[in-house]
N, C-alpha and C positions, 0 to 999 in steps of 0.2 A: 504494500500500500504506500509506503514511503516513496517508492519509485514513481508513482503517478504524480505526486506532488513535485518531485524534482523534475520530471519530464515536463510538466506544465510550466514550471518556473523557467525552464530552458526555452520553451516555446514563447513565453511572454517576453523574455529577453531578446529573442529574434525579432519580434514585432517592434520592440523599442528601437533596436538597431536599424531596422528598415526605415522606421519613422525618422530617425536621426539622419540617415543618408538622404532621404527625400527633402528634409529641411535644409540640408547643406547645399542643395542645388540652387543655382541662381534662377533657373526657369521654373522649377517645380515647387518652390517654396512660397510663391506669391499668393496663391489661393489655397483653399481647402483641397486636400488630396484624398481621394476615396479609393480604397483597395477592396475589391469584392472577391470572396472565395466561396465557392459552393462545395459543401462537405457532405460526405455520407453520414448516416445516422450515428455511427459509432464515434467518429471524430467530432461531429457537431456537439453531441452530448458530453464528450470528454472535456471540451472547452467550457461548455455551458455550466457544468457542475461546479466549476471553480469560482462562480460568481453568485452571490446571494440575491441581489436585487434585480433579477432578470425574470421576465414573464416566461415561464416554462411552456406556455401554450403558443408562443409565437414561433414562426419558422425562420426567423432572422434576428440577429442582434449585432450590436456595434461595440467595438472596443476602440477608444480614442486615445491617441498620444499626440499632444500638442495640436498641430494643424492637420493631422492624418487620422482618418477614420478607417478602421478595418471592419468591413461588413462580412459577417458569416451567415450564409444561407444554407438551409437544410435541403439537400438534393431530393427532388420528388420522383 
């Protein structure tokens, strides 16, 4: 079980690093950047279970870092 927590923290660190890279760009940092990823059920709920205040009935959620939104959608 500790492995899931570490794995999620590693994933979250990657999102933050991507956000930092986008923010360093002279072109990409001017406006809001949206990154959308469609996930299968297993991966979608793996990420979702790490957040308390998310509506579990929705098929999409957003994690924001500065001016970058990561949108995760459940594959239909």
